N, C-alpha and C positions, 0 to 999 in steps of 0.2 A: 406456463402460460397462464395460468391462474393467477400465479403471484404478479404476473405484468399487469392481466387486467385489472385486479385489485388496485394496483398503484394507480391506472388511468382513473377511476372512480374516484378513489381519494383523493386526487390532484383537483376535481371536476368539484366535488363535493366541498373541499375545503375554500375553493375559490366564491362559491356560494355562502359560503357561512360566512365569511369574511366581506362580502361584498353588500350584505343587507344593512349591517351597523354602519359600512363605510358611507354605503348612499344616505344615511341618516345624516350623519355628520357633515357631506356634501352639500345635504339641503340647510341644513345650519348656516353655512358659511355664505350661502349665496342667498340667503331671505333680506329682503330690503332693509331690515333693521339690523342686520348683523353691523357690529362696529368694526371699524378698519384698525388694525395693529399699526405699531410705529415703524415696520417696515415698510408698509401698506402705502401711510402716510408721507414716509420719507421719497419713496419713489414717484408718487403722485405729486408732489411738489417739486422734484426734479424735471418730471416731465411735463410741466405745466397743466394738470389733470385736474378737473373738475370733478370730484366724486359724486358730487349731489346733482350735478348735471344728465339728464336726461336725454336721449338720442331716438330720431325716428329709425325706422328700418333702414331706410334709404342712406341716413349718416353713418348709421352703424358699421355698415356693410363697406363704404367709404374708409372709413377706420381702419377697417378690418384689412382690406386690400392695398391700403397705402403703407401700411406698415408693414405690411410682406415683402411690398415691393423693396423698401428701403434693406429688408435683411437679405433679398435675392441679390441686391448690387454690393453689400458687402463681403457676404461669403464669394460670390463669383469672384472678385477682387484678391479677396484672401488666399482663394486657392491657386489663382494665377501665380503670385507671389510667392508664394508657400517656400519654394526651394531658396530662395535668400533670406527668409527670415528665422528668429529661434527658434530655440526647444526643436530642433532636427537633428539628435544625436545619429541617426544611422544615414543621414545625407540625402533621403528622398529628394528627388527632382520636383520642380514645379509641374500643375498641369494642363495639358493643353487645351485650347480655348474651348472646343467642343467637350471634351470630357468635362473641365468647369461649368460649363453650361449646365450640360445634364447632371451633375453633383447637387451644386447648387440648387435648382430646382428642386430635384427629388428631396433632399432633406428640408426642404424650405417648406413642401407640402405635404411632409409626413410618411413620403414614400419609403426613401431611403434605399432604393434601387441602386445597387453599385455597379458601375462598369469599371471597377478597379479592386485592387485587393487591399484591404484596410490595412494592412503593415506594413506595405509597401508603397501604397498611393498617397499616403498620407503623412503629415509630421504631426508630434503633440502637440505642438501650436494649434492646426485646425483641427485636429480632430477633438481640442478641447472645446478652444475659440469658436471654433467654426461649426463643425458637426453636432457637439454636444449641446451647444449653445441651439442651436436649430431645433434639436430633439425637445427642448423644454417649451421653446417659443411654439412651434406646430403643434404641440399636444394641447396645449394653453387654448390657443387658437381654434381646434377643434371642441374644447369643453364652452368657450365661451360660445360659439356660434350655436348648440343648443340653447342654452342659456335665452338668447335673444327671440327663439320662437315660445317661450315659456308662457307669455303674457297671452298668447292665442287662446290657450286652454282655461283662460279665467274668466268669469262672469263678468266682465268690466270693457267697457269699451273703451279702448287707450288709443292715443297717436304717437305714443314712445314706448320701445320694448327694452329698456334699461340702457346701460353703459360697458361696451364692449371693452374698455379700457379698465374697469372694474374686473370686471368678470375674468378676462384678461391675467390681470395681477394678482388676483387671489389664487388663481387657478395654478397657480406655479409657488405663490408664497404658503399655500397651506395646504396644496395635495401634493402637489408633483415633487417637492423640492423633501418634506418629510418622508414621504413613499421610497423615492430613490435612496435616500441617507440609507433606510434601514434594510433595503434587498442591498446595496452597495458594502454595508458592514459584513454582511451575512456573505458575501461572496468574499470579500480580501479574507475573512477567516477562514475559507474551507480552499485558500489557495490561488484565487484570482488578483494578478498582479497590481498593484498601485500605487508604483514609484515612477521617477523621471530617467532610469537607467535604459542605456539602448539596447541592442541586443547582446545576450547571452550565449558563449559556448558551453554547448551539452554535448557528451557521450553517450550516445544511445546504448542499448545493451545486446547490438549486433556489433559494437565499436566503431563503428561513425561517428564523425564531429560533423554536428550540424548547427547554425545558427540558429536561437531561436528569440522573436519577438519579442519584447515585453511593453510597458510603459504604464500610465497612469490607465488602467481598462475599468476597473471595477466602477466606477461611475457613471462612465459612457452605459457600460453594459446595464446599470441599473436601471437608467432613464430609457434605454431602447425599448424595454420590457412595460415598465411602469407606463411611457408616453404611447405604447404600441406604435414605435416607430421601428426597429427591427434591424438597423444597419450593425453590420459586425466591425469589431475593432481589428479581428482578424478574419483573414480573408475565406476561411467556412464557417464563418460566425460563431454559433454556440454548438458546434460539432466541434471546436477545439477544444481540447483538454486544459486550458487554460483562462478560456472565456465560460466553460461550462464543465468543470472539473468532474463532478461526480451525479451519482442519481439524487443526493440531495438538494445539489444545485439547480439539478434540471427541475425537479418538481419546485422549488423555489419560483425560476423564471417564469414556469408555466403558469403556476397562481399570479406571477406579477403581470403579465401579459395579458391576461383574463379578465383581471380584477377590476379594473376604472371601467370598462365596457358595460360589466354588468352592472355595476355599484352607481352607473349613470344613470342607468333605467330606474333603479329603485329611487335615487335622488329624486328624479322626474315626478316619479309617483307621490313623493313627499311635497314637492314643492306647488303641485297643481293640487292637492288633495285628493287623487283620485288613484289609491293604490290597487283595486280591482282592475281597473284598465292597465296600469302597469303589469300586472300579472298576467295577463292575457297576453300583450306584447312578449313578456319575456319567454310563456308558453310557445309563441309562435316563433320566436327565435331560437329557443331551444328543440321543438320539433326539427326545425330546419336543420340544425347542426347536426342531430343525432340521425338525419337520413342523408347526411353526408359521411359520418364518423363511421357508423355501424359497415357499411359496405369496405371502408377503407381498411377497419380494424380485422374483418375477416379474409379480404383479398392479400393484406400483407402478413397474416400468420400462414396462411396454406401457402405460401412461398410461390418461384417463378415457375408456371405449368411446364417453360421451354427446357428450363433445366430440371422438371420432375421426368420430362419425356427421354431425358439421355441416362434414366436409373440414377439419379442421385439424390439421396435423401435429404431433407430438408427440417429436420426438426426443430430447428429453431426459428423458421421461417425466413421472409424474402431478405435475407441479410446484407444485401449489395447496396453500397453507398449509406448505409447505416452503423454506429457508433456500437461496441459489443457492452459497453457499460448501460447503455439504455435498452437497447433491444426493439423488435419491431412494433412491439402494441404501442409503447411511448413516443416512439416518434411518429407511426401514424397517426395518434392524437395531438400531438405537437403539430404534424403537418397540416391537418384540419383546422386546426384553432387557430394557428398563426395564418390562415388563407380567408376564414372566415370575418376575422378582425384585419385590422390592417395592420398588422406588425409585420409579417414576412419574414421574420428571423426563421434559421434552420437549426435543427439538431440533427439533421440528415440530408442527403442530397435528392432533391424533388426529381431530379432529372432521373435517375436511378429507382423511384416507386413504380408501384405496378401500373399499367395501364389503365385500371379502373380506379386506380388511388390520384393516379393523374388526372382524370375525369373530375372526380369531387372536388380536389383542390382548384381546378378551374371554374367548377360551379359555383363554390364558394366565394371566389373573386368576380364572376360574373352575376351573382345575387347581389352581393356587397350590403347586405341588410341585416344578416344574421349575428349580431353582438355588435359588430362593426368596431371601429376603432373610438377614440375619446371624444364621446359626444357627436362626433358624425355618424356613427353609427346609426344611430335612431332618425338622424336628417335624411337617410338614405331609404330606411324605413317609412320615413312621412309621406315621402312622394307616392309610396305604394299605398299606405293609409289613404291618401286623399282619392286615388283611383277607386280603391274599395269602396271607398262612402258613397263616391259616383255613382258606380257600377249598381251599389247594392239599393241605394234611393230609388234608383230607374225598374228595379226589379221588382221593387213592393211598391211603387207607386206613390213613393212621398219625395218631399223635395228633400234631396241631399245636406245633411248639416253634421258638422264637424263640434261636439261641444257646446251647442247652441248657436250657431253660427253657420248661414249657408253658404255651402260648397258651390260656386258656378263656375260660367263657362272660362271667366281670367284664370282660376286656381287650377282648373284642368287643364288648361294648356300648358301652363307653368310646369306643370308634374309630368305630362305627356312627351316636352320638350326635353327635360333631364333624362325620362327613361330613354327616350330615343338616342339622345347625343353617347350615352353608354356605348349601344350597339355601334353606333357611327365609328367612333373612336376604336375599338375593339378589333371590327370586322373592317374599317377602312384601312388600319395601319397594316393589318394583317396581310389585307389583298394587296396593298403596295409594295409591301417587304417579298412577295412570291412574285410578284411582276417584276420586279429587279431580279430574284432571284433565277428565272427562268429566262425572261427577255435578254438578259445582261450580265451574264454569268462571270463573263470577262470583263467589265469595264473597267477601264484604267482609273481606279479608286486605290488608294493606298491599302485598302482591304478588298479585294475583288468579294463582290456577291457570293461566289462561287465557295470563297473560303470561308463566309458565315458559319456553317454547319457541318458539327461533327458527326450527326447523325442523317441517314438518308430517310427517304420514305416519311411514312405516317408521323413517325417520332419526330423528325425534323420540321414539319409542318406544327407539329404541337408545341415545339420549342419556340416558335414565332409567335403562335396564339400564345402562348405564357407571356411571351414578355410583354405583349401590349396588353393584355389582361392584366397582369400586375401594376403595369403602367399606369390604367384607366381604376383601376382600385386603389389606387394608393399604398398598394400591397410592397412590394420590392421583391420579393423572393424569385427567383427565376429556376428554369431547365437550363444548367450552367452549361450544357454542350453547343450552346449558342455562343459566339463569337461577337460580342456585343461592342466593344471597347473602338468603335471607328465611328466616323463622322454621321454617318446616315443611322445610326440605331441612337448615336449620343443626342442628335439633333430631333429624332422621329419621337423617341419616347419623351424626350424634354417637353414637346410640345403637347402632348398627349397627358403627360403628366401635370402639368398645370390647369388645364381646361378640366380633366376628370376631378381634379381636387377642387375646385371654385364654384364649377358651374351647379355640384351637387350641394354646395352651400348657401349659394346664391338664391338658387330657386327655392328651397324650403324655405330661408328667412323672408323671402319676399311673400312667398303663400301665406305665411304668418302674421307677417306684417298687415298682409290684406284684409285678413279675416279678424285682425284685433281690431283694426276698425269699423267692423259691423255691428249692426244691432243686435245685442244678443237676447236670444227667444229661452225663453226658460225651458227644459225639458215636460213635454206632454206623453198621453199615451200613443200621440201621434208619432212621436220621437224616434228615429230608428238608435236602438242603443248600440254602441261601439265595445262596450266593456263585457260583451259576452263572449262565451266559448264557441258558439256561431258564429257570431262577426271575425274572431279570431280566425276561425276556418277558411272563411272568405279570404281575408287578407292572404292570407298563407296561399289558397288556390291563385290569386292575382298574382304574386309573387311568380310561385312555379310557372304557369302559363305565361308570363311576359317574359320570364328568363328562356323557357323551353322555346317559345317561338322565336325569341331573337337569336340564340345561339347555338339549339340543336345542330342546324348543318354544319356550322364551324367543326362542333365536337364530333361530329359524325366523320370527318375528313380526317381526323387526328388522334385521340386517346382514344374514340370507340373503335374506330379501324382498327388501331395496333391492338385492342383487347381482344377483338373476333378474332384475327390472325393468330393469335397465341392458343386458341383454343383446338 
């Protein structure tokens, strides 16, 4: 176990060591004086984009939402027609309208919630031209969204916040493509397929003949982690031996999915020249991550208490739903990191996690502010920051200010609405699903509500709660005991997906745009410093209190009740 623990520490340590120089590189890419390369200039010319044009926050949000609507329509149409299109060597059928609706939205919003099995639900054309394409543009959208708030931190009154299209294009050409290329090469040389061949017949060690799916998987798996997307080429995601062949590729994929969320924090510090503030934010996020990770490591390494009561020894920890080549600690680390950021990929089955581990996974998504996805992680942290500034200012009798700009009622209202919306979407959706399950279990639907759950009681409730939490957090992982490929879950989570993605982008960008237009007041002895450890703890307390008050009752009905029932 000590070797496994060292592996976890090494994975995280490598991530931070790589994130610092990468953050500096990202900051240089997005500085106003940074020149555009030939590829960027070609894209601007083809797209009719003027890279020198500055836009207000409203026009930038309009551009962001409009272009995402185009991608949604494109991908929805492609999924509906995939069965009759080329690059379909295995003859996979087209998606139903409800499944295509859910899938198109899911990948467009960087969630990658999958109500289908990767190798049988999509063709090579839709895997590459639809899903992989959306993985790049959704990650770039998140990075560009963060850059739209940068000017609100600078000591200058402005009416414009940059150009979404320029940020978006550079995010792909300078960051996502190069990093994905490196990761894809590593995966290919370790056995991940990258061909266009169809299924291959393989004779197992037991003498059975099975058909194994292949395809150009390496590139998609690379961007799914670099862009914190998470969707799997194969149905079991990175638990599949071709998607994640060995412990080395497991380390590479773990580092890849955490790298950009941390690097974007450091990039922000370089861009606004406030590195101390960046380290405070990083400290708060890391503290939150450790509060979730440590209990998960402990509970997984000690095994299942129900099995222990039967007198069965568990020297390797809780191994149900886990791959032997990774072990419980590397799987536990993955499960927490993938839920605190928006990746949602899995190398073990979360439905088989210990009850306390499931609680920590849910809390990571409910908080949704510890590292987070590419760019949007800080946006989620940002509205907590606004609330913390406001409360702290009132407590010490000072006008709430954020880097020299007054935080007033309008900004607080927006931040509060964003925070409350998350609670409404998760608990409202869960309540609706439970209501159908209890009141109309035998409704004459294609899939009756009584057939949704494979597990009764508290764990079944956790499966419902997890699905809506994952959709709202744009995470994509799931408790796969839930039968979710039916019209209720496809449409219900699809609506939560799109609201859970864009409201937390619109809110912070609007706040930053409003603050950028306000008069800048230089810091003085009366200014409340927000780059101190004390204020960092205050922000952490605000995050903790809001999350606990919002979600503890739901957690008490699900994973916590299951945890205490096993004692």
